[in-house]
Structure formats: C-alpha cells, structure tokens
N, C-alpha and C positions, 0 to 999 in steps of 0.2 A: 455501560460501555457500548461503543459503536464499532462495528466492522465496516470498513469502506473497501469495496472491491473496485479497483481501477483497471479498466481494460483498454489496451491500446492495440488497434488492428494494425499489425505489422508482421512481416515474415518471422518465423521462428529463427532464432540465432543458434549457431553451433554452440555447444556447451562452453567451450573455452572463451568464446567471444562474450557470451552472456555473463559468465563469472567475472570477466575483466570489467565489463561495463557496470555491473552491479556493485562490485567492490569499490570502483571509483566513486560511485554516487553514495555509498553507505555513510560516509561522514556527514553528508547533508542531513540524512534522516536520523542519525545518532543525535545531532544537535537539536532535533525537534522534540526531544524528550521533555524539555522544559515547557514546550507548548502543547503537551498533551498526547504526543505519539508514544504509545507503549511498545509497539512491535510493527515491523514490516517484513513480509515474506514476498520476495520477488517472484514473478511469474514469467515463464517462457514456454510456449507451447504452440501447437498447430493453430490455435485460435488467436494467437498473438502474444503480446507481453503485457506487463502491468505489475500490479501488486495487490496484496491483501494487507490492509493496515488495521491495526487495533488502536482506537483512540479512547481517551477518557470520556469524551462526550461528542455528540453530534456538532455542537457549537465549535469545538476545537477543530474537528475535521473540516467543517465548512469554512472556517477562517483560513485554513490552508488551501483548500480547493477553490480559490477565488478566480476572478476574471484574469488576473495577471498569471496565475498558475496555468490556466487553460491555454492562454496565448503562448506562453513559453513552451508548454508541452507540445502544442500544435506545431510550433516552429522547429522544435527538436526532432519530432517524430514524423512530421509531414501529415499528420492526421489528428483529429480531436479525440481525446480519450473520453470514455464514459465512466462515471462514478455512480455506484449503487451502494446505498446505505442499508445496514441491517442492525437491529438491536440484538444484543446478545445477553442472555440472563444466566446461562449455565455453560461452564467450560470444563471439559474433561482434560486434565493435564497428566498424561501418562509418565512424563519425565519426573514430575514431582510426586506422582502417585496420589493425586487428589482430584476431587470434583468441586469446583468453585461455583457457588450459587450467589447471585447478586440480587439485591432488592430492586 
C-alpha cells in the first residue's frame, strides 16, 4: 500500500468552510474506490491544505495524480500542489483493535 501526502500551500480555512468544501468533494473520492483509493483524510492547517490518501499501489496513485490533475488543482487553488509518496508496511488500527502487517 502507498500513502500519498498532497500538500496545497493555501491559507487555513475556518472549520465550517473546510467542512463544507470537503464534504462537497467527498463523492468524487468515494467514486475512486474502484480505481484503488482506500481512504482520504482531508488536511486543513497553518501550513495549508491537502490530503493524506491511502492507495492500493503507487501505480494507482500515479494514475490519478497525472498532468491533468495537477493542471486542474493549480486552476482551482491558484498554486501547484506537491505529492509525496510513502510505502506503508504496518498499520496500527485502534478502531478495529489490530495491527496490520503487509508483505
């Protein structure tokens, strides 16, 4: 599995505005489940916005973060996001009460 951290340099949004924008875009990301997106956590902070995405593979992530995606994001946010990829082998899930180890 791959974690992709997308960072968008932008001003921090007030909580209500962030929730409104994030819930509007949530259906887009729910639809990406069939393309390998397992989870997205939205980010909103002093360093900007973005998301932490969990993908089934780096190939699935890179298929999404293509030139068209970067162009659309830059148009939407007025700045180019950065995407950093991380391999993840072990997940601690306190909700399920388990530690998941992947080969």
